[in-house]
C-alpha positions in Angstrom: 43.1 35.1 -12.9 41.9 32.0 -11.0 38.2 31.6 -10.5 35.9 29.0 -9.0 32.9 27.3 -10.7 30.2 26.1 -8.3 28.3 22.8 -8.9 25.4 23.2 -11.3 22.0 22.9 -9.5 19.9 19.9 -10.3 16.2 19.0 -10.1 14.6 15.6 -9.9 11.3 14.3 -11.2 9.6 11.1 -10.1 7.1 9.0 -12.1 5.6 5.7 -11.4 3.9 3.0 -13.5 1.5 1.4 -14.2 -0.7 3.0 -11.4 -0.6 4.9 -8.2 -2.5 2.2 -6.4 -2.1 -1.6 -6.9 -2.8 -4.8 -5.0 -0.1 -6.3 -2.9 2.4 -8.3 -4.9 2.0 -6.3 -8.1 5.1 -4.9 -9.7 5.5 -1.1 -9.7 8.2 0.8 -11.6 9.7 4.0 -10.1 11.6 6.3 -12.5 13.8 9.2 -11.5 14.7 11.9 -14.0 17.6 14.2 -12.9 18.4 17.3 -14.9 20.7 20.2 -14.6 19.0 23.7 -14.4 21.8 25.4 -16.3 21.4 26.0 -20.1 23.9 23.9 -22.0 24.3 21.4 -19.2 25.0 17.7 -19.9 23.1 14.8 -18.3 23.9 14.6 -14.5 25.8 11.5 -13.4 25.7 9.5 -10.1 23.0 7.5 -8.4 19.5 7.9 -7.0 17.7 6.3 -4.0 13.9 6.1 -3.8 12.9 7.0 -0.3 9.8 5.9 1.5 9.0 9.0 3.6 6.2 6.9 5.3 9.0 4.6 6.7 11.5 7.0 8.2 12.8 7.9 4.7 14.3 4.5 4.2 15.2 3.5 0.6 13.0 1.0 -1.0 15.8 0.0 -3.3 18.5 -2.3 -1.8 21.4 -0.6 -3.6 21.7 2.9 -5.2 20.4 3.0 -8.7 22.9 4.4 -11.3 21.8 7.1 -13.7 21.9 6.5 -17.4 22.1 9.4 -19.8 19.1 10.1 -22.0 19.8 13.4 -23.8 20.5 16.0 -21.1 18.8 14.0 -18.4 20.0 11.2 -16.1 17.4 8.4 -15.7 17.3 5.9 -12.9 14.7 3.1 -12.8 13.7 0.7 -10.0 11.0 -1.9 -10.0 9.6 -3.9 -7.0 6.7 -6.0 -5.9 7.8 -6.2 -2.3 6.3 -3.1 -0.7 4.0 -3.9 2.2 0.3 -2.9 2.2 -0.4 0.7 3.0 0.4 4.2 1.7 4.0 5.0 0.7 5.1 8.6 0.1 8.1 8.1 -2.3 10.7 10.8 -2.9 14.1 10.9 -4.8 17.5 11.4 -3.3 20.1 12.2 -6.0 23.8 11.6 -5.1 26.2 13.2 -7.5 29.5 11.5 -8.4 30.9 14.7 -10.0 31.9 18.1 -8.6 30.0 19.6 -11.6 26.6 18.6 -10.3 24.9 19.3 -6.9 23.2 16.4 -5.1 19.6 17.0 -4.0 16.9 15.3 -2.0 13.3 15.9 -3.0 10.5 16.0 -0.3 7.4 18.0 0.0 6.1 15.7 2.8 9.0 16.5 5.2 8.7 20.1 4.4 12.4 20.6 3.6 14.8 20.1 0.7 18.4 20.5 0.0 17.7 20.8 -3.7 16.0 23.6 -5.7 12.7 21.7 -6.3 10.3 19.6 -4.3 8.6 16.4 -5.6 7.2 13.3 -4.1 4.4 10.9 -5.0 2.1 8.6 -3.0 1.9 5.0 -3.9 -0.7 2.8 -2.3 -0.4 -0.9 -1.9 -3.8 -2.6 -1.3 -3.9 -5.5 1.0 -4.9 -8.8 -0.6 -6.9 -11.5 1.2 -5.2 -14.9 0.5 -7.0 -18.0 -0.5 -6.3 -21.3 1.3 -5.7 -24.8 0.1 -5.7 -27.9 2.3 -3.8 -31.1 1.6 -4.4 -34.3 3.6 -2.1 -37.3 4.0 -2.4 -40.2 3.7 -4.9 -39.8 0.8 -6.8 -43.0 1.5 -7.1 -43.0 5.2 -9.2 -45.3 7.4 -11.4 -44.3 10.3 -9.5 -43.0 13.4 -6.2 -43.1 11.5 -3.6 -40.3 12.2 -3.8 -37.6 9.6 -1.5 -34.7 8.6 -3.2 -31.6 7.3 -1.1 -29.0 5.5 -2.8 -25.6 5.1 -1.2 -23.2 2.6 -2.1 -19.5 2.2 -1.8 -18.6 -1.5 -1.3 -15.1 -2.8 -0.6 -13.6 -6.3 3.0 -12.4 -6.4 4.9 -10.9 -3.5 6.2 -12.9 -0.5 4.4 -15.6 1.4 1.7 -14.4 3.8 2.6 -14.2 7.5 0.4 -14.9 10.5 -1.3 -17.9 12.0 -4.2 -20.2 11.0 -6.5 -22.6 12.8 -7.8 -25.9 11.3 -11.6 -26.4 11.6 -13.1 -29.8 10.7 -16.9 -30.2 10.8 -17.2 -26.9 12.6 -14.9 -28.0 15.4 -11.5 -26.4 16.0 -8.6 -28.8 15.9 -6.3 -27.3 18.5 -5.1 -23.8 18.5 -3.6 -21.4 16.0 -0.4 -22.5 14.2 2.1 -20.0 12.8 2.6 -19.9 9.1 6.1 -20.8 7.9 6.8 -19.9 4.3 3.0 -19.6 3.9 2.1 -23.0 5.3 1.1 -24.6 8.6 0.8 -28.3 9.6 -1.8 -30.0 11.8 -1.8 -33.6 13.1 -5.3 -35.0 13.7 -6.5 -38.3 15.0 -9.9 -39.8 15.9 -12.0 -38.9 12.9 -14.7 -41.5 12.3 -15.7 -43.0 8.9 -17.6 -40.6 6.6 -17.2 -37.3 4.7 -15.7 -34.4 6.6 -15.4 -30.7 5.7 
């Protein structure tokens, strides 16, 4: 007598380390544990995505993360230091590659789920104020000589800061704001007299 076996339901659990809140540029590791809810089940196979529900549920991982078996659980791990400052509500989307396991998406923020359980965690990225360094060329300039100032915004980890900066010498602005390119901006200044300038 032919009979049909339905896919086994699955549940996903999300953990993050080392902390739920970190400065921008710090590496955070997101781990998904996918398990079958049927007694005697083996570890589910397939991939997971880590969804940022605060950003239209877009994945924070560039490519789906494959599950690796650990006992009867499939484990997927993704680490990043590229999330922007702000609060991120992270949830798991499990995509099965086997007819034996049901895919599921976990979300208690959106208020709906195609899986049997709901789980999501908030991860907060704290904005970091960059420090600035200034380089002057030529190094041994004479009075009124043309100078090139390079202002660099420095930050620990992550990507180069964006935005614009203004050069101020002796409390006087030297032109307008200049856009940072790869974290740096260049200013050309002439007419400074002999002496020490800040």
